[in-house]
N, C-alpha and C positions, 0 to 999 in steps of 0.2 A: 869336742862335748864342750859344752859350756862349764864355766868355773864354778857356777852357782845354779842351784834349784830353789823352786818356789815350797817352801812348808806351809802350811793350812793346819789350825787347829780349831774346831767347832763344839763347844759343848751345849746338853740342854738336860732340862729337870723334866723328865718323862712326871705324867699324869697319872700312872700307876705302875706296879713291877710288869716288867716286860712278858711274865706270862699270862696275864689278866684281858679277858675279851678287849676291852678296851684298844688294847696295844697290837692286837692281833694283825691288823693291816698292817702298821709298822713292821713288826718283825716278819710279816711273812714275804716282806719286800726287800727286808736286807739283801740278801744272797743274790738277786737279781742286780740291784743297784750296785753292789759293792763287784759282783762281774761286769756292769757297764762301764763303773771307773776302771778297774782294773783293762779293759780293752779299748779304753778312751787313750788318742794319742796324744803325748806327752806325759801319761802317769807313767809315776817311778816307781812309787811304794805307799803303803800304809799299813797304819797300824792294825795287826790282827791279835786276839786272842786264839785259845785253843777251839773254840769253836769256828771260827774262820772270822768273825766279826771284831768289832772293839768292845761289845757289850760289859765283858767282864770287868774293863777298866770302870774304877767307881774312886778317882781320886779325892775329889770333893762331899760326896755323900753318897747314901746308897740309891738315890734316883736321879743321879745327874751323871749322864755316859759323856764321852768324847767320843769325837773321830778326829782322826788326826790323817794327814797325807802329806807326801812330796809329789811337786810337778815339775814338767820340765820349763815353763815358764805363766807368766800371768794369763795370755792367752788360751793355754792348757786349760786350766783349771776353770776359769770362765766357760768355755766354750763345754764344760762338763756339766759345769752349775747349772748354768742358763739356760742353754742350747741342746740338752739331751734329754731323756725322758726322766732323768733327775727331779728337772723341774718341775711335774706333775707330781711328785710325792712331796716336794718343799712347799707346793701350795696348801698341802694337806695339815701341814707342823703343827698348825693352833689344836688339832683332834688330839694330839699325842705330848706336844711340849707346852710347859707352863711359859708364860710373857715374861721375857727376861728384862731387867730395866739397865742393865750395864751391858757392857760389850760381851758376847758371848762366841766371838769369832775373831780370829786375826792370822795373819798372814806376815812370814819372815821370810828372808833370803837366808839358805845354808848352803855351807860348800857344797858341790859336786859330790854325791855318794853319802853325805849324811845321813843318817835317820835320825832324827829328834828322837829324845825319850819325852814322856808325858811330863815331867817336872820341866824338862825345858820350854816346853810348851807352854806350861801354866805360867810361868815365868813371863813368857813373852807376851799371853793376855794381860797379868796383872802390871806389867809396862806400859800396856796401853791403855787400860783403864786409868791409872795412875798420873800418865805423861799426854795420852793423847797421840794420834798418828806421826809416826817418826819412820827412818829407815830400820830401826830397831824392832819396830811391830806397828802394823799400818791394816788396811781394810781395804775392801773393793771401792768405797769410795774414794779413797785417797792414798792410789798407790804408788810404792816407790820403786824406783829401779835397782835391780842387780849393784851391788857393788861397784862391779866391771863393766855397767853398760847405761846407758842413757834410756830413759822412760821414751817412750815413741809415740804412744798414745795413749790418749786418756782412757780409762775403762768403765 
């Protein structure tokens, strides 16, 4: 088992409450997309509320939702994000989410078995926003290797 796993957080400000007609296609697809993530090779853990989603977590404001998960490695997460059915939903994000002018997604390495808290994840996002990409907080554009590995391929 590797010593480290990859954590990810992404946040989004929704254009309307989740129970509004505007958000129906998004909310109607959550269970399917979350199940796809959980069935994906390399999936380790994801943040869930009582509904099985993470939509009840609103740490920043009532319209900003969070998604957080842990993956075996960068390749596993990229496979899910960019090469699965997830990509079709991601292409529609502008229908449901406001455009953000600052970083809204962050990656960082955690010790294997660690489940990050929302507060920890938001600290990493703020670190990325304040300091740019580093081994402490990075993105798909400029990935960093786990502390005990070297990055073999560019993302």
